Wavefront OBJ file of the C-alpha trace (Angstrom):
o trace
v 87.293 84.571 134.240
v 84.954 87.352 135.398
v 81.762 86.195 135.890
v 78.602 88.081 134.901
v 77.863 90.852 137.409
v 74.977 93.037 138.221
v 75.274 96.716 137.175
v 77.421 98.669 139.859
v 75.553 100.688 141.999
v 76.531 102.911 145.238
v 76.795 100.613 148.311
v 77.975 97.672 146.449
v 78.185 94.670 148.447
v 81.309 92.606 147.771
v 80.072 89.103 148.564
v 82.682 86.886 149.878
v 80.407 83.654 149.539
v 80.645 83.814 145.697
v 84.349 84.349 145.686
v 84.777 81.241 147.869
v 82.579 79.178 145.910
v 84.345 80.140 142.582
v 87.878 79.752 144.278
v 86.854 76.164 145.384
v 85.510 75.374 141.916
v 88.953 76.459 140.256
v 90.911 74.387 142.817
v 88.853 71.213 142.340
v 88.918 71.887 138.510
v 92.867 72.063 138.355
v 93.607 69.904 141.349
v 90.960 67.232 141.775
v 93.084 64.292 141.235
v 96.073 65.385 143.300
v 93.744 66.328 146.018
v 92.045 62.925 146.008
v 95.380 61.273 145.968
v 96.764 63.015 148.843
v 94.595 62.242 151.561
v 94.956 65.491 153.233
v 93.913 66.011 157.027
v 93.277 69.376 158.686
v 92.479 69.617 162.571
v 90.568 72.546 163.903
v 90.362 73.160 167.541
v 88.082 75.435 169.340
v 87.207 76.226 172.972
v 83.766 76.349 174.630
v 82.400 79.664 175.693
v 82.723 80.581 179.349
v 79.560 80.460 181.531
v 78.489 83.506 183.215
v 75.756 84.046 185.980
v 72.874 86.306 184.849
v 72.405 89.037 184.121
v 75.296 89.230 181.713
v 77.367 92.513 181.177
v 77.847 93.747 177.826
v 81.417 92.616 177.907
v 80.377 89.138 178.887
v 77.797 89.137 175.850
v 80.547 90.224 173.642
v 82.970 87.406 175.015
v 80.123 84.856 174.388
v 79.485 86.305 170.797
v 83.124 85.907 170.000
v 83.084 82.243 170.967
v 79.963 81.764 168.921
v 81.457 83.378 165.984
v 84.607 81.130 166.394
v 82.234 78.048 166.024
v 80.370 79.538 163.041
v 83.778 80.055 161.505
v 84.688 76.419 162.448
v 81.751 75.169 160.553
v 82.437 77.047 157.524
v 86.060 75.830 157.418
v 85.022 72.387 157.874
v 82.421 72.413 155.055
v 84.931 74.254 152.611
v 87.839 71.949 153.460
v 85.708 68.836 153.023
v 84.434 70.061 149.776
v 88.069 69.911 148.490
v 88.206 66.263 149.830
v 90.151 67.326 152.847
v 89.473 65.456 155.946
v 88.353 67.482 158.999
v 87.807 65.294 162.066
v 84.898 66.233 164.378
v 86.293 67.353 167.788
v 84.552 68.451 170.987
v 84.926 71.731 172.474
v 87.849 72.085 174.320
v 86.577 73.159 178.063
v 87.567 76.560 179.433
v 89.089 74.576 182.358
v 91.364 72.585 180.425
v 94.832 73.008 181.911
v 97.715 74.729 180.059
v 99.624 71.336 180.089
v 96.879 69.487 178.516
v 96.435 71.816 175.878
v 99.904 71.993 175.143
v 100.248 68.012 175.008
v 97.411 68.255 172.548
v 99.342 70.740 170.118
v 102.368 68.743 170.571
v 100.574 65.486 169.664
v 99.195 66.872 166.506
v 102.670 68.221 165.521
v 104.138 64.729 165.823
v 101.081 63.034 164.119
v 102.257 62.505 160.305
v 98.742 62.251 159.204
v 97.721 65.798 160.072
v 98.709 68.225 157.462
v 97.529 71.377 159.264
v 96.401 72.606 162.366
v 94.008 75.582 163.134
v 92.984 77.062 166.569
v 89.912 79.290 166.506
v 90.215 82.475 168.555
v 89.501 83.618 171.302
v 91.292 81.098 173.541
v 91.419 81.266 177.366
v 93.667 83.819 179.232
v 97.309 82.584 178.953
v 96.662 79.923 176.158
v 97.906 82.208 173.166
v 101.632 81.453 173.843
v 100.711 77.808 173.575
v 99.008 78.322 170.275
v 102.311 79.477 168.817
v 103.846 76.174 169.486
v 101.953 74.714 166.138
v 104.747 73.398 163.938
v 105.594 75.949 161.291
v 105.083 73.365 158.489
v 101.487 72.799 159.597
v 100.618 76.437 160.225
v 98.024 77.672 157.623
v 97.050 80.760 159.499
v 100.204 82.414 160.708
v 99.599 81.316 164.300
v 103.201 79.719 164.980
v 105.973 81.566 166.612
v 108.319 81.043 163.781
v 105.644 81.072 160.665
v 107.718 80.477 157.423
v 105.007 79.355 154.817
v 102.452 82.239 155.602
v 103.526 85.135 157.481
v 100.114 86.929 157.992
v 96.619 85.447 158.892
v 94.505 84.136 156.276
v 91.627 86.723 157.069
v 94.429 89.592 156.671
v 95.699 88.401 153.348
v 92.046 88.100 152.007
v 91.256 91.665 153.261
v 94.316 92.642 151.262
v 93.246 90.931 148.195
v 89.932 92.757 148.254
v 91.331 96.186 148.887
v 94.229 96.194 146.532
v 92.495 96.622 143.336
v 90.864 99.642 145.052
v 94.229 101.187 145.145
v 94.735 100.881 141.272
v 93.512 104.360 139.909
v 93.031 102.501 136.548
v 90.098 101.028 137.972
v 88.385 104.282 139.006
v 85.421 105.804 137.040
v 86.537 108.893 134.951
v 84.496 112.084 135.374
v 81.690 111.341 132.881
v 77.910 111.693 133.390
v 77.504 108.577 130.962
v 78.666 106.100 133.829
v 77.679 107.992 136.981
v 75.720 106.162 139.579
v 72.949 107.858 141.555
v 74.773 109.269 144.404
v 72.769 109.470 147.609
v 72.036 112.943 148.078
v 71.735 112.767 151.842
v 75.236 111.150 152.116
v 76.645 113.526 150.052
v 75.497 116.480 152.169
v 77.421 115.006 155.098
v 80.707 115.565 153.236
v 81.805 119.264 154.078
v 84.549 119.519 151.315
v 86.509 117.242 148.843
v 90.259 117.444 148.712
v 92.724 116.542 146.296
v 94.405 113.003 147.002
v 98.122 112.701 146.530
v 98.142 108.759 147.482
v 95.727 106.190 148.546
v 95.217 105.964 152.258
v 93.769 103.116 154.190
v 92.475 103.379 157.696
v 92.928 100.380 159.753
v 90.818 100.375 162.804
v 91.773 97.760 165.345
v 95.448 97.881 164.009
v 96.995 96.100 166.901
v 94.652 93.146 166.833
v 95.605 89.864 165.387
v 93.888 90.646 161.906
v 94.679 94.305 161.910
v 98.473 93.605 162.480
v 98.523 91.240 159.408
v 96.763 93.883 157.278
v 99.185 96.701 158.360
v 102.196 94.527 157.586
v 100.961 93.752 154.214
v 100.348 97.522 153.633
v 103.740 98.113 154.731
v 105.125 95.608 152.455
v 103.385 97.227 149.444
v 104.352 100.800 150.446
v 100.490 101.699 150.842
v 100.053 104.738 153.149
v 97.656 103.923 156.019
v 96.280 105.344 159.262
v 96.549 102.917 162.479
v 93.714 103.397 164.977
v 93.109 101.226 167.910
v 91.163 101.662 170.826
v 93.613 99.939 173.185
v 96.105 102.862 172.666
v 96.962 104.412 175.866
v 96.055 107.908 174.462
v 92.983 106.825 172.456
v 90.204 109.322 172.242
v 86.708 109.020 170.590
v 87.932 111.769 167.923
v 90.491 109.285 166.824
v 87.990 107.255 165.126
v 86.961 110.363 163.011
v 90.245 110.049 161.166
v 88.664 107.180 159.150
v 87.238 110.117 157.211
v 90.772 111.115 155.835
v 91.088 107.758 154.372
v 90.079 106.457 150.988
v 89.739 102.764 152.183
v 88.549 101.602 155.636
v 89.452 98.077 157.215
v 87.556 97.527 160.598
v 88.627 94.640 162.490
v 87.566 95.320 166.263
v 84.576 93.018 166.778
v 82.745 95.803 168.434
v 79.306 95.983 166.845
v 78.481 99.463 165.340
v 81.766 101.064 166.396
v 81.690 102.917 162.822
v 78.604 104.974 161.786
v 77.477 107.912 159.889
v 79.892 110.127 161.643
v 82.936 108.109 160.297
v 81.971 106.919 156.759
v 81.473 109.145 153.825
v 80.732 108.831 150.015
v 84.532 109.370 149.488
v 85.122 105.912 150.937
v 85.547 103.771 147.762
v 85.710 100.556 149.849
v 85.091 99.543 153.496
v 86.071 96.276 154.665
v 83.953 95.049 157.609
v 85.866 92.259 159.444
v 83.446 92.402 162.712
v 81.085 89.452 163.239
v 79.321 89.013 166.416
v 76.224 86.856 166.750
v 73.712 88.592 169.196
v 70.430 86.692 169.215
v 69.303 86.351 165.888
v 71.516 88.856 164.442
v 74.889 88.720 163.137
v 76.477 92.291 163.863
v 79.531 93.996 162.092
v 81.728 96.819 163.042
v 79.736 99.105 160.582
v 76.227 100.189 162.049
v 73.666 99.005 159.576
v 72.443 102.638 159.231
v 75.659 103.501 157.636
v 76.187 100.521 155.148
v 74.919 102.308 152.133
v 77.321 105.284 152.673
v 80.581 104.056 151.168
v 80.688 103.143 147.221
v 81.780 99.463 148.090
v 81.314 97.438 151.281
v 81.898 93.855 152.459
v 78.507 92.619 154.128
v 78.152 91.083 157.524
v 77.455 88.178 156.933
v 78.632 86.752 153.861
v 81.685 89.084 153.733
v 85.286 88.458 155.049
v 84.578 85.235 156.506
v 84.169 83.493 153.283
v 87.017 85.298 151.976
v 89.314 84.026 154.733
v 88.139 80.505 153.647
v 89.053 81.300 149.817
v 92.661 82.049 151.250
v 92.995 78.860 153.536
v 91.845 76.528 150.546
v 94.395 78.152 148.398
v 96.915 77.925 151.103
v 96.345 74.060 151.594
v 96.750 73.565 147.824
v 99.746 75.669 147.823
v 101.436 73.872 150.756
v 100.803 70.331 149.726
v 100.482 70.253 145.907
v 101.595 73.268 144.054
v 103.918 75.936 145.641
v 103.573 77.882 142.360
v 99.903 78.128 142.469
v 98.672 81.632 141.070
v 96.801 83.550 143.938
v 93.201 84.445 143.128
v 92.313 88.044 142.586
v 89.067 89.723 143.416
v 89.008 91.382 139.703
v 88.931 87.699 138.422
v 85.527 87.260 139.758
v 83.823 90.725 139.825
v 84.221 94.170 138.303
v 86.112 96.912 140.361
v 84.392 100.193 140.442
v 84.859 103.391 142.472
v 85.181 107.150 142.319
v 88.354 108.821 143.463
v 87.956 111.833 145.462
v 88.891 114.334 142.546
v 86.280 112.894 140.559
v 83.459 112.548 143.062
v 84.416 116.295 144.293
v 83.957 117.500 140.879
v 80.435 115.920 140.593
v 79.003 117.721 143.444
l 1 2 3 4 5 6 7 8 9 10 11 12 13 14 15 16 17 18 19 20 21 22 23 24 25 26 27 28 29 30 31 32 33 34 35 36 37 38 39 40 41 42 43 44 45 46 47 48 49 50 51 52 53 54 55 56 57 58 59 60 61 62 63 64 65 66 67 68 69 70 71 72 73 74 75 76 77 78 79 80 81 82 83 84 85 86 87 88 89 90 91 92 93 94 95 96 97 98 99 100 101 102 103 104 105 106 107 108 109 110 111 112 113 114 115 116 117 118 119 120 121 122 123 124 125 126 127 128 129 130 131 132 133 134 135 136 137 138 139 140 141 142 143 144 145 146 147 148 149 150 151 152 153 154 155 156 157 158 159 160 161 162 163 164 165 166 167 168 169 170 171 172 173 174 175 176 177 178 179 180 181 182 183 184 185 186 187 188 189 190 191 192 193 194 195 196 197 198 199 200 201 202 203 204 205 206 207 208 209 210 211 212 213 214 215 216 217 218 219 220 221 222 223 224 225 226 227 228 229 230 231 232 233 234 235 236 237 238 239 240 241 242 243 244 245 246 247 248 249 250 251 252 253 254 255 256 257 258 259 260 261 262 263 264 265 266 267 268 269 270 271 272 273 274 275 276 277 278 279 280 281 282 283 284 285 286 287 288 289 290 291 292 293 294 295 296 297 298 299 300 301 302 303 304 305 306 307 308 309 310 311 312 313 314 315 316 317 318 319 320 321 322 323 324 325 326 327 328 329 330 331 332 333 334 335 336 337 338 339 340 341 342 343 344 345 346 347 348 349 350 351 352
């Protein structure tokens, strides 16, 4: 099923939009009749951004950006589900001053509605409302928001991230030490690397490991016995030097929503893959966790935009089909849609 790819080059972008399109086409090809007959409906709830008096602080700007990102995500989800023939009703923004009782009543109403197959709540939500989100009925939970999630136990974004990173833990996908298939390594990036060391096992650094998405990623890494380094700025003893630990890893996942938190000090050419889960609209720009000056340093990277957002949708589309039509649906794999290439530390060290 692998599609024709452009030649691999350093700083390769893994474009989620392409994956989402191909997953959607596969699902329509295999389940179009069943989807049409089911008349499925997904409800997506999101809150209006809070209003602040000018001038805005940096924290307030980031908060507004997070709500804008949630609305961008809702639009993509709506379009993707509708492309499968799934109904997604248009709903007004929920106001920031809605009472907890009103929000709880809305969740309970959707739980009872037999025409609703799934409920998704876009984060962030106002303070104190997260516990109400967990009241989503487990049988209508596509994104592991329920307190008693049973069908899907990790967020869709976390599962998508894991599916992207997993083939990069497989040494059979690595380039061997051969000049014939060697890409042109950026000399200025190589200079930043002080020394190469032999790897015993693959290690994944998860930045934002205590956040919603980061927790899901570490859970999946634990389940597969893949070593990881958990880094989170909310840790009591966090120091700026902790971020430098990402240099020890082979793969980096960053899910903080803090623009540019990782840059040239943290990323190296030894990073076979960097997954950037950050997405903060700031004016005309969409900013990720990786500084723009550093995106060409790792061997492969998910871009912002068009990276993990569409990959999340590829998971959610698959989940609605698995839940409602085919529990034995074969999960999509990154390697089904593009070639996987990277140098391990040993080979890259030998090339210097």
